[in-house]
LUMVEX-269640 format. One line per field, with one value per atom (N, C-alpha, C, O): residue number from 1; residue in three letters; atom name; x, y, z. Coordinates in nm, 3 decimals. Layout:
<atoms>
pos	[NUM|...]
code	[ALA|...]
site	[CA|...]
east	[X|...]
north	[Y|...]
up	[Z|...]
</atoms>
This chain:
<atoms>
pos	[1|1|1|1|2|2|2|2|3|3|3|3|4|4|4|4|5|5|5|5|6|6|6|6|7|7|7|7|8|8|8|8|9|9|9|9|10|10|10|10|11|11|11|11|12|12|12|12|13|13|13|13|14|14|14|14|15|15|15|15|16|16|16|16|17|17|17|17|18|18|18|18|19|19|19|19|20|20|20|20|21|21|21|21|22|22|22|22|23|23|23|23|24|24|24|24|25|25|25|25|26|26|26|26|27|27|27|27|28|28|28|28|29|29|29|29|30|30|30|30|31|31|31|31|32|32|32|32|33|33|33|33|34|34|34|34|35|35|35|35|36|36|36|36|37|37|37|37|38|38|38|38|39|39|39|39|40|40|40|40|41|41|41|41|42|42|42|42|43|43|43|43|44|44|44|44|45|45|45|45|46|46|46|46|47|47|47|47|48|48|48|48|49|49|49|49|50|50|50|50|51|51|51|51|52|52|52|52|53|53|53|53|54|54|54|54|55|55|55|55|56|56|56|56|57|57|57|57|58|58|58|58|59|59|59|59|60|60|60|60|61|61|61|61|62|62|62|62|63|63|63|63|64|64|64|64|65|65|65|65|66|66|66|66|67|67|67|67|68|68|68|68|69|69|69|69|70|70|70|70|71|71|71|71|72|72|72|72|73|73|73|73|74|74|74|74|75|75|75|75|76|76|76|76|77|77|77|77|78|78|78|78|79|79|79|79|80|80|80|80|81|81|81|81|82|82|82|82|83|83|83|83|84|84|84|84|85|85|85|85|86|86|86|86|87|87|87|87|88|88|88|88|89|89|89|89|90|90|90|90|91|91|91|91|92|92|92|92|93|93|93|93|94|94|94|94|95|95|95|95|96|96|96|96|97|97|97|97|98|98|98|98|99|99|99|99|100|100|100|100|101|101|101|101|102|102|102|102|103|103|103|103|104|104|104|104|105|105|105|105|106|106|106|106|107|107|107|107|108|108|108|108|109|109|109|109|110|110|110|110|111|111|111|111|112|112|112|112|113|113|113|113|114|114|114|114|115|115|115|115|116|116|116|116|117|117|117|117|118|118|118|118|119|119|119|119|120|120|120|120|121|121|121|121|122|122|122|122|123|123|123|123|124|124|124|124|125|125|125|125|126|126|126|126|127|127|127|127|128|128|128|128|129|129|129|129|130|130|130|130|131|131|131|131|132|132|132|132|133|133|133|133|134|134|134|134|135|135|135|135|136|136|136|136]
code	[MET|MET|MET|MET|THR|THR|THR|THR|GLN|GLN|GLN|GLN|LYS|LYS|LYS|LYS|THR|THR|THR|THR|THR|THR|THR|THR|THR|THR|THR|THR|THR|THR|THR|THR|ILE|ILE|ILE|ILE|TYR|TYR|TYR|TYR|TRP|TRP|TRP|TRP|ILE|ILE|ILE|ILE|GLY|GLY|GLY|GLY|THR|THR|THR|THR|ALA|ALA|ALA|ALA|LEU|LEU|LEU|LEU|THR|THR|THR|THR|SER|SER|SER|SER|LEU|LEU|LEU|LEU|TRP|TRP|TRP|TRP|PHE|PHE|PHE|PHE|GLY|GLY|GLY|GLY|ALA|ALA|ALA|ALA|SER|SER|SER|SER|GLY|GLY|GLY|GLY|PHE|PHE|PHE|PHE|PHE|PHE|PHE|PHE|GLU|GLU|GLU|GLU|LEU|LEU|LEU|LEU|THR|THR|THR|THR|LYS|LYS|LYS|LYS|ASN|ASN|ASN|ASN|PRO|PRO|PRO|PRO|VAL|VAL|VAL|VAL|VAL|VAL|VAL|VAL|TRP|TRP|TRP|TRP|ASP|ASP|ASP|ASP|ILE|ILE|ILE|ILE|THR|THR|THR|THR|VAL|VAL|VAL|VAL|GLN|GLN|GLN|GLN|LEU|LEU|LEU|LEU|GLY|GLY|GLY|GLY|TYR|TYR|TYR|TYR|PRO|PRO|PRO|PRO|ALA|ALA|ALA|ALA|HIS|HIS|HIS|HIS|PHE|PHE|PHE|PHE|ILE|ILE|ILE|ILE|TYR|TYR|TYR|TYR|LEU|LEU|LEU|LEU|LEU|LEU|LEU|LEU|GLY|GLY|GLY|GLY|VAL|VAL|VAL|VAL|PHE|PHE|PHE|PHE|LYS|LYS|LYS|LYS|LEU|LEU|LEU|LEU|SER|SER|SER|SER|GLY|GLY|GLY|GLY|VAL|VAL|VAL|VAL|ALA|ALA|ALA|ALA|VAL|VAL|VAL|VAL|LEU|LEU|LEU|LEU|LEU|LEU|LEU|LEU|THR|THR|THR|THR|PRO|PRO|PRO|PRO|ASN|ASN|ASN|ASN|LYS|LYS|LYS|LYS|LEU|LEU|LEU|LEU|HIS|HIS|HIS|HIS|ARG|ARG|ARG|ARG|LEU|LEU|LEU|LEU|LYS|LYS|LYS|LYS|GLU|GLU|GLU|GLU|TRP|TRP|TRP|TRP|VAL|VAL|VAL|VAL|PHE|PHE|PHE|PHE|ALA|ALA|ALA|ALA|GLY|GLY|GLY|GLY|ILE|ILE|ILE|ILE|PHE|PHE|PHE|PHE|PHE|PHE|PHE|PHE|ASP|ASP|ASP|ASP|ILE|ILE|ILE|ILE|ILE|ILE|ILE|ILE|PHE|PHE|PHE|PHE|ALA|ALA|ALA|ALA|PHE|PHE|PHE|PHE|VAL|VAL|VAL|VAL|SER|SER|SER|SER|LYS|LYS|LYS|LYS|LEU|LEU|LEU|LEU|ALA|ALA|ALA|ALA|VAL|VAL|VAL|VAL|ILE|ILE|ILE|ILE|GLY|GLY|GLY|GLY|PHE|PHE|PHE|PHE|PRO|PRO|PRO|PRO|ALA|ALA|ALA|ALA|THR|THR|THR|THR|VAL|VAL|VAL|VAL|ASP|ASP|ASP|ASP|ALA|ALA|ALA|ALA|ILE|ILE|ILE|ILE|VAL|VAL|VAL|VAL|ALA|ALA|ALA|ALA|PHE|PHE|PHE|PHE|VAL|VAL|VAL|VAL|MET|MET|MET|MET|VAL|VAL|VAL|VAL|SER|SER|SER|SER|VAL|VAL|VAL|VAL|THR|THR|THR|THR|TYR|TYR|TYR|TYR|THR|THR|THR|THR|MET|MET|MET|MET|PHE|PHE|PHE|PHE|ARG|ARG|ARG|ARG|ARG|ARG|ARG|ARG|LEU|LEU|LEU|LEU|GLU|GLU|GLU|GLU|LYS|LYS|LYS|LYS|TYR|TYR|TYR|TYR|SER|SER|SER|SER|GLY|GLY|GLY|GLY|ASN|ASN|ASN|ASN|ALA|ALA|ALA|ALA|PHE|PHE|PHE|PHE|GLY|GLY|GLY|GLY|GLN|GLN|GLN|GLN|GLY|GLY|GLY|GLY|GLN|GLN|GLN|GLN|VAL|VAL|VAL|VAL|LEU|LEU|LEU|LEU|ALA|ALA|ALA|ALA|HIS|HIS|HIS|HIS]
site	[N|CA|C|O|N|CA|C|O|N|CA|C|O|N|CA|C|O|N|CA|C|O|N|CA|C|O|N|CA|C|O|N|CA|C|O|N|CA|C|O|N|CA|C|O|N|CA|C|O|N|CA|C|O|N|CA|C|O|N|CA|C|O|N|CA|C|O|N|CA|C|O|N|CA|C|O|N|CA|C|O|N|CA|C|O|N|CA|C|O|N|CA|C|O|N|CA|C|O|N|CA|C|O|N|CA|C|O|N|CA|C|O|N|CA|C|O|N|CA|C|O|N|CA|C|O|N|CA|C|O|N|CA|C|O|N|CA|C|O|N|CA|C|O|N|CA|C|O|N|CA|C|O|N|CA|C|O|N|CA|C|O|N|CA|C|O|N|CA|C|O|N|CA|C|O|N|CA|C|O|N|CA|C|O|N|CA|C|O|N|CA|C|O|N|CA|C|O|N|CA|C|O|N|CA|C|O|N|CA|C|O|N|CA|C|O|N|CA|C|O|N|CA|C|O|N|CA|C|O|N|CA|C|O|N|CA|C|O|N|CA|C|O|N|CA|C|O|N|CA|C|O|N|CA|C|O|N|CA|C|O|N|CA|C|O|N|CA|C|O|N|CA|C|O|N|CA|C|O|N|CA|C|O|N|CA|C|O|N|CA|C|O|N|CA|C|O|N|CA|C|O|N|CA|C|O|N|CA|C|O|N|CA|C|O|N|CA|C|O|N|CA|C|O|N|CA|C|O|N|CA|C|O|N|CA|C|O|N|CA|C|O|N|CA|C|O|N|CA|C|O|N|CA|C|O|N|CA|C|O|N|CA|C|O|N|CA|C|O|N|CA|C|O|N|CA|C|O|N|CA|C|O|N|CA|C|O|N|CA|C|O|N|CA|C|O|N|CA|C|O|N|CA|C|O|N|CA|C|O|N|CA|C|O|N|CA|C|O|N|CA|C|O|N|CA|C|O|N|CA|C|O|N|CA|C|O|N|CA|C|O|N|CA|C|O|N|CA|C|O|N|CA|C|O|N|CA|C|O|N|CA|C|O|N|CA|C|O|N|CA|C|O|N|CA|C|O|N|CA|C|O|N|CA|C|O|N|CA|C|O|N|CA|C|O|N|CA|C|O|N|CA|C|O|N|CA|C|O|N|CA|C|O|N|CA|C|O|N|CA|C|O|N|CA|C|O|N|CA|C|O|N|CA|C|O|N|CA|C|O|N|CA|C|O|N|CA|C|O|N|CA|C|O|N|CA|C|O|N|CA|C|O|N|CA|C|O|N|CA|C|O|N|CA|C|O|N|CA|C|O|N|CA|C|O|N|CA|C|O|N|CA|C|O|N|CA|C|O|N|CA|C|O|N|CA|C|O|N|CA|C|O]
east	[1.211|1.142|1.015|0.939|0.993|0.875|0.750|0.757|0.636|0.509|0.494|0.440|0.543|0.535|0.617|0.571|0.738|0.823|0.757|0.754|0.704|0.635|0.517|0.497|0.439|0.323|0.367|0.305|0.473|0.524|0.570|0.535|0.647|0.694|0.574|0.570|0.478|0.358|0.286|0.252|0.262|0.185|0.264|0.205|0.394|0.475|0.469|0.448|0.486|0.477|0.340|0.328|0.237|0.100|0.076|0.013|0.128|0.113|0.185|0.129|0.308|0.385|0.320|0.311|0.276|0.208|0.079|0.048|0.005|-0.120|-0.095|-0.170|0.010|0.044|0.082|0.036|0.167|0.217|0.102|0.084|0.023|-0.082|-0.206|-0.280|-0.228|-0.337|-0.312|-0.401|-0.189|-0.153|-0.162|-0.215|-0.109|-0.113|-0.257|-0.290|-0.344|-0.484|-0.554|-0.630|-0.527|-0.585|-0.539|-0.619|-0.409|-0.356|-0.413|-0.432|-0.440|-0.501|-0.644|-0.687|-0.716|-0.855|-0.866|-0.965|-0.764|-0.769|-0.687|-0.669|-0.639|-0.559|-0.436|-0.400|-0.372|-0.248|-0.147|-0.122|-0.087|0.002|0.122|0.168|0.172|0.290|0.259|0.336|0.146|0.108|0.037|0.070|-0.058|-0.141|-0.056|-0.071|0.032|0.110|0.202|0.218|0.261|0.348|0.265|0.306|0.149|0.065|0.014|0.008|-0.023|-0.064|0.054|0.038|0.172|0.293|0.320|0.372|0.285|0.305|0.202|0.215|0.100|0.003|-0.128|-0.209|-0.152|-0.276|-0.387|-0.363|-0.509|-0.620|-0.677|-0.657|-0.747|-0.799|-0.890|-0.880|-0.978|-1.071|-0.996|-1.040|-0.884|-0.804|-0.735|-0.725|-0.690|-0.624|-0.722|-0.688|-0.845|-0.947|-0.976|-0.989|-0.986|-1.009|-0.896|-0.920|-0.773|-0.658|-0.675|-0.652|-0.714|-0.732|-0.839|-0.819|-0.951|-1.060|-1.015|-1.038|-0.951|-0.908|-0.797|-0.794|-0.708|-0.602|-0.660|-0.622|-0.751|-0.811|-0.897|-0.899|-0.966|-1.044|-0.951|-0.980|-0.840|-0.744|-0.682|-0.661|-0.653|-0.598|-0.698|-0.659|-0.826|-0.928|-0.930|-0.946|-0.914|-0.911|-0.786|-0.795|-0.671|-0.547|-0.549|-0.493|-0.613|-0.615|-0.725|-0.738|-0.804|-0.908|-0.847|-0.813|-0.832|-0.767|-0.859|-0.980|-0.800|-0.867|-0.985|-1.069|-0.993|-1.104|-1.054|-0.945|-1.137|-1.118|-0.986|-0.923|-0.945|-0.814|-0.805|-0.703|-0.911|-0.909|-0.902|-0.830|-0.976|-0.975|-0.837|-0.793|-0.771|-0.636|-0.540|-0.452|-0.557|-0.476|-0.494|-0.398|-0.618|-0.648|-0.588|-0.538|-0.594|-0.536|-0.385|-0.330|-0.319|-0.175|-0.147|-0.052|-0.228|-0.209|-0.224|-0.144|-0.327|-0.348|-0.233|-0.193|-0.180|-0.067|0.055|0.126|0.078|0.191|0.175|0.271|0.053|0.029|0.055|0.118|0.007|0.028|0.177|0.222|0.252|0.396|0.466|0.550|0.431|0.495|0.463|0.552|0.337|0.301|0.367|0.409|0.376|0.444|0.591|0.645|0.655|0.796|0.816|0.901|0.739|0.756|0.722|0.793|0.615|0.576|0.683|0.720|0.732|0.836|0.965|1.032|0.999|1.120|1.109|1.205|0.993|0.974|0.965|1.014|0.904|0.876|0.976|1.022|1.011|1.093|1.238|1.331|1.258|1.393|1.413|1.331|1.521|1.546|1.548|1.491|1.609|1.611|1.472|1.458|1.370|1.234|1.169|1.060|1.234|1.175|1.212|1.167|1.293|1.341|1.225|1.227|1.122|1.009|0.937|0.892|0.926|0.862|0.945|0.890|1.076|1.163|1.151|1.140|1.154|1.140|1.002|0.993|0.898|0.763|0.755|0.692|0.817|0.814|0.878|0.824|0.992|1.060|0.975|0.957|0.923|0.842|0.717|0.687|0.647|0.524|0.556|0.478|0.667|0.707|0.732|0.687|0.802|0.827|0.694|0.672|0.608|0.479|0.395|0.336|0.391|0.313|0.371|0.296|0.503|0.566|0.526|0.498|0.523|0.481|0.332|0.293|0.250|0.108|0.092|0.012|0.167|0.159|0.211|0.155|0.316|0.367|0.263|0.245|0.195|0.091|-0.023|-0.083|-0.054|-0.155|-0.110|-0.191|0.019|0.070|0.070|0.038|0.106|0.103|-0.036|-0.052|-0.135|-0.272|-0.326|-0.434|-0.250|-0.296|-0.391|-0.458|-0.399|-0.489|-0.410|-0.419|-0.333|-0.242|-0.311|-0.248|-0.440|-0.509|-0.620|-0.717|-0.606|-0.702|-0.833|-0.932|-0.836|-0.960|-0.974|-0.878|-1.087|-1.114|-1.055|-1.010|-1.056|-1.013|-0.862|-0.806|-0.798|-0.656|-0.646|-0.693|-0.585|-0.582|-0.465|-0.469|-0.360|-0.239|-0.247|-0.168|-0.336|-0.344|-0.484|-0.514]
north	[0.905|0.779|0.786|0.883|0.684|0.682|0.646|0.594|0.676|0.642|0.491|0.442|0.417|0.271|0.217|0.129|0.270|0.229|0.265|0.185|0.387|0.431|0.340|0.302|0.306|0.219|0.081|0.023|0.029|-0.103|-0.102|-0.192|-0.001|0.009|0.024|-0.037|0.106|0.126|-0.006|-0.037|-0.084|-0.207|-0.314|-0.393|-0.318|-0.412|-0.372|-0.457|-0.244|-0.195|-0.216|-0.252|-0.195|-0.216|-0.363|-0.396|-0.451|-0.595|-0.636|-0.708|-0.589|-0.623|-0.564|-0.630|-0.440|-0.376|-0.451|-0.472|-0.491|-0.564|-0.701|-0.744|-0.768|-0.897|-0.879|-0.952|-0.781|-0.756|-0.721|-0.785|-0.620|-0.573|-0.662|-0.670|-0.729|-0.826|-0.944|-0.988|-0.996|-1.108|-1.064|-1.136|-0.946|-0.895|-0.880|-0.920|-0.822|-0.806|-0.939|-0.955|-1.034|-1.168|-1.233|-1.293|-1.221|-1.281|-1.215|-1.280|-1.084|-1.016|-1.064|-1.080|-1.086|-1.131|-1.277|-1.316|-1.357|-1.500|-1.532|-1.649|-1.430|-1.445|-1.533|-1.611|-1.519|-1.592|-1.551|-1.432|-1.648|-1.616|-1.529|-1.449|-1.544|-1.465|-1.316|-1.238|-1.277|-1.135|-1.097|-0.995|-1.178|-1.145|-1.129|-1.029|-1.223|-1.219|-1.097|-1.037|-1.061|-0.943|-0.817|-0.729|-0.809|-0.690|-0.678|-0.567|-0.789|-0.787|-0.747|-0.670|-0.800|-0.765|-0.615|-0.557|-0.552|-0.408|-0.328|-0.206|-0.396|-0.330|-0.294|-0.223|-0.340|-0.307|-0.403|-0.523|-0.352|-0.440|-0.517|-0.480|-0.625|-0.714|-0.642|-0.665|-0.556|-0.489|-0.401|-0.386|-0.344|-0.262|-0.349|-0.310|-0.465|-0.557|-0.602|-0.609|-0.633|-0.672|-0.557|-0.579|-0.436|-0.320|-0.301|-0.272|-0.319|-0.311|-0.410|-0.377|-0.531|-0.633|-0.595|-0.611|-0.545|-0.504|-0.390|-0.393|-0.289|-0.174|-0.210|-0.156|-0.299|-0.340|-0.413|-0.385|-0.506|-0.580|-0.488|-0.504|-0.394|-0.297|-0.209|-0.181|-0.167|-0.086|-0.160|-0.101|-0.286|-0.368|-0.374|-0.364|-0.390|-0.394|-0.262|-0.263|-0.151|-0.021|-0.009|0.034|-0.046|-0.034|-0.117|-0.076|-0.231|-0.321|-0.289|-0.358|-0.186|-0.144|-0.048|0.065|-0.090|-0.004|0.107|0.089|0.223|0.336|0.394|0.461|0.370|0.421|0.452|0.413|0.523|0.546|0.616|0.584|0.710|0.773|0.851|0.847|0.923|0.997|0.900|0.923|0.792|0.692|0.623|0.587|0.606|0.549|0.639|0.589|0.770|0.863|0.834|0.831|0.812|0.782|0.647|0.632|0.552|0.420|0.433|0.379|0.506|0.526|0.597|0.561|0.696|0.764|0.665|0.665|0.582|0.483|0.385|0.347|0.343|0.251|0.317|0.255|0.443|0.514|0.526|0.507|0.559|0.565|0.430|0.423|0.323|0.189|0.158|0.106|0.190|0.164|0.246|0.194|0.373|0.460|0.412|0.406|0.379|0.330|0.196|0.172|0.110|-0.018|0.005|-0.058|0.094|0.125|0.177|0.126|0.278|0.339|0.240|0.234|0.163|0.066|-0.041|-0.074|-0.094|-0.198|-0.141|-0.208|-0.021|0.042|0.060|0.034|0.103|0.128|0.001|-0.003|-0.104|-0.224|-0.336|-0.400|-0.361|-0.477|-0.438|-0.510|-0.324|-0.279|-0.259|-0.303|-0.194|-0.156|-0.273|-0.260|-0.387|-0.496|-0.540|-0.590|-0.522|-0.562|-0.465|-0.492|-0.352|-0.251|-0.267|-0.189|-0.365|-0.381|-0.394|-0.334|-0.472|-0.488|-0.356|-0.331|-0.272|-0.141|-0.051|0.025|-0.058|0.023|-0.022|0.061|-0.152|-0.206|-0.167|-0.124|-0.182|-0.146|0.003|0.041|0.086|0.230|0.265|0.345|0.206|0.231|0.182|0.253|0.060|0.002|0.086|0.115|0.125|0.202|0.344|0.403|0.399|0.533|0.535|0.626|0.434|0.425|0.406|0.470|0.321|0.296|0.423|0.456|0.494|0.618|0.724|0.797|0.732|0.826|0.795|0.887|0.668|0.629|0.661|0.702|0.642|0.677|0.825|0.862|0.910|1.055|1.092|1.180|1.026|1.052|1.016|1.087|0.905|0.865|0.966|0.992|1.023|1.128|1.248|1.308|1.283|1.397|1.368|1.456|1.245|1.208|1.227|1.268|1.197|1.205|1.348|1.376|1.438|1.576|1.596|1.699|1.498|1.505|1.503|1.407|1.607|1.609|1.596|1.558|1.626|1.616|1.514|1.524|1.413|1.302|1.335|1.265|1.440|1.477|1.396|1.386|1.341|1.277|1.137|1.075|1.091|0.955|0.949|1.036|0.849|0.825|0.693|0.590|0.694|0.573|0.483|0.364|0.535|0.457|0.362|0.267|0.382|0.294|0.287|0.219]
up	[-1.920|-1.908|-1.992|-1.984|-2.070|-2.157|-2.078|-1.966|-2.138|-2.075|-2.060|-1.961|-2.158|-2.152|-2.034|-1.961|-2.015|-1.903|-1.771|-1.677|-1.764|-1.644|-1.612|-1.497|-1.714|-1.695|-1.647|-1.558|-1.705|-1.665|-1.520|-1.443|-1.482|-1.343|-1.249|-1.142|-1.289|-1.206|-1.181|-1.067|-1.287|-1.270|-1.195|-1.121|-1.214|-1.135|-0.988|-0.901|-0.960|-0.823|-0.763|-0.645|-0.842|-0.794|-0.763|-0.663|-0.847|-0.823|-0.694|-0.612|-0.677|-0.557|-0.431|-0.328|-0.441|-0.328|-0.294|-0.177|-0.397|-0.374|-0.312|-0.225|-0.358|-0.296|-0.150|-0.063|-0.123|0.012|0.106|0.210|0.068|0.158|0.152|0.250|0.040|0.033|0.124|0.196|0.121|0.209|0.355|0.439|0.384|0.521|0.569|0.681|0.484|0.521|0.542|0.637|0.454|0.467|0.598|0.669|0.628|0.750|0.874|0.977|0.866|0.981|1.002|1.116|0.895|0.908|0.950|1.011|0.919|0.953|1.079|1.113|1.146|1.269|1.249|1.336|1.132|1.108|1.214|1.233|1.285|1.397|1.359|1.440|1.239|1.200|1.206|1.261|1.149|1.147|1.276|1.337|1.319|1.434|1.560|1.632|1.588|1.712|1.719|1.825|1.606|1.605|1.629|1.706|1.565|1.581|1.723|1.778|1.784|1.925|2.013|2.108|1.983|2.060|2.054|2.149|1.943|1.929|2.008|2.021|2.061|2.148|2.083|2.143|1.961|1.893|1.935|1.944|1.960|2.000|1.882|1.766|1.912|1.809|1.711|1.590|1.759|1.667|1.566|1.452|1.607|1.517|1.410|1.294|1.451|1.357|1.250|1.132|1.291|1.192|1.095|0.975|1.148|1.061|0.961|0.844|1.008|0.916|0.801|0.685|0.835|0.733|0.632|0.511|0.679|0.590|0.500|0.379|0.558|0.479|0.380|0.269|0.419|0.326|0.206|0.092|0.230|0.119|0.031|-0.091|0.091|0.014|-0.070|-0.186|-0.011|-0.084|-0.200|-0.306|-0.182|-0.291|-0.406|-0.523|-0.375|-0.481|-0.559|-0.681|-0.490|-0.557|-0.643|-0.758|-0.590|-0.666|-0.794|-0.895|-0.790|-0.905|-1.006|-1.107|-0.979|-1.073|-1.174|-1.138|-1.299|-1.399|-1.448|-1.461|-1.477|-1.541|-1.463|-1.522|-1.335|-1.254|-1.113|-1.073|-1.040|-0.897|-0.864|-0.763|-0.946|-0.928|-0.798|-0.729|-0.763|-0.636|-0.519|-0.422|-0.527|-0.421|-0.412|-0.303|-0.526|-0.525|-0.447|-0.377|-0.458|-0.379|-0.230|-0.153|-0.190|-0.050|-0.008|0.103|-0.098|-0.068|-0.047|0.049|-0.137|-0.118|0.015|0.085|0.050|0.178|0.294|0.387|0.287|0.393|0.403|0.513|0.289|0.290|0.352|0.431|0.318|0.379|0.529|0.604|0.575|0.720|0.785|0.890|0.723|0.775|0.788|0.890|0.684|0.685|0.793|0.866|0.803|0.903|1.044|1.129|1.070|1.203|1.234|1.347|1.134|1.155|1.188|1.279|1.115|1.139|1.281|1.354|1.318|1.450|1.562|1.662|1.544|1.647|1.665|1.777|1.553|1.562|1.620|1.699|1.581|1.635|1.786|1.858|1.833|1.976|2.058|2.171|2.004|2.083|2.059|2.154|1.934|1.901|1.874|1.911|1.809|1.776|1.627|1.546|1.592|1.453|1.355|1.246|1.387|1.288|1.241|1.129|1.323|1.287|1.189|1.138|1.162|1.074|0.927|0.844|0.895|0.757|0.660|0.553|0.695|0.604|0.579|0.468|0.682|0.664|0.573|0.494|0.585|0.501|0.355|0.265|0.332|0.196|0.139|0.024|0.218|0.173|0.140|0.041|0.221|0.196|0.063|-0.014|0.034|-0.093|-0.210|-0.308|-0.198|-0.305|-0.333|-0.449|-0.230|-0.248|-0.295|-0.370|-0.251|-0.298|-0.448|-0.518|-0.498|-0.642|-0.716|-0.819|-0.666|-0.731|-0.734|-0.836|-0.623|-0.618|-0.712|-0.776|-0.720|-0.812|-0.956|-1.034|-0.992|-1.126|-1.148|-1.258|-1.047|-1.054|-1.086|-1.172|-1.018|-1.041|-1.180|-1.245|-1.226|-1.362|-1.467|-1.565|-1.445|-1.540|-1.540|-1.645|-1.426|-1.419|-1.502|-1.573|-1.493|-1.570|-1.719|-1.799|-1.759|-1.900|-1.958|-2.073|-1.879|-1.929|-1.923|-1.974|-1.861|-1.848|-1.732|-1.724|-1.644|-1.529|-1.400|-1.324|-1.376|-1.263|-1.128|-1.030|-1.121|-0.994|-0.996|-0.921|-1.084|-1.085|-1.153|-1.133|-1.234|-1.302|-1.432|-1.509|-1.456|-1.584|-1.600|-1.503|-1.722|-1.757|-1.781|-1.848|-1.727|-1.753|-1.826|-1.777|-1.943|-2.025|-1.992|-2.023|-1.929|-1.910|-1.793|-1.786|-1.703|-1.585|-1.541|-1.443]
</atoms>
């Protein structure tokens, strides 16, 4: 896979991830019933839902910042994975397996995006986020 292909897949994945988690964060902060009611049904308190919204929107801002904040992007990806895993387990325990489809799709999408992020780090010779990366 060429660096150009990797970069393209990375930015498409980043855009989709940002849309998904940006919308989710916005809906959590505005108490949109679609997101809010499900999260409350899963047993999460209101203050936690608001924090999720703030962290998701902050993470989206970091992901969309090109050529900077690479170490912080690692943390954002970790947070997104934790969010997805907790959503999957919570929905599985409370609502049932059919409700976990969105978490499974998100996991695959973010996994591909993160893999492309790491490949771009290797292309630049900065496997551990050191220095400037020109490709993303």
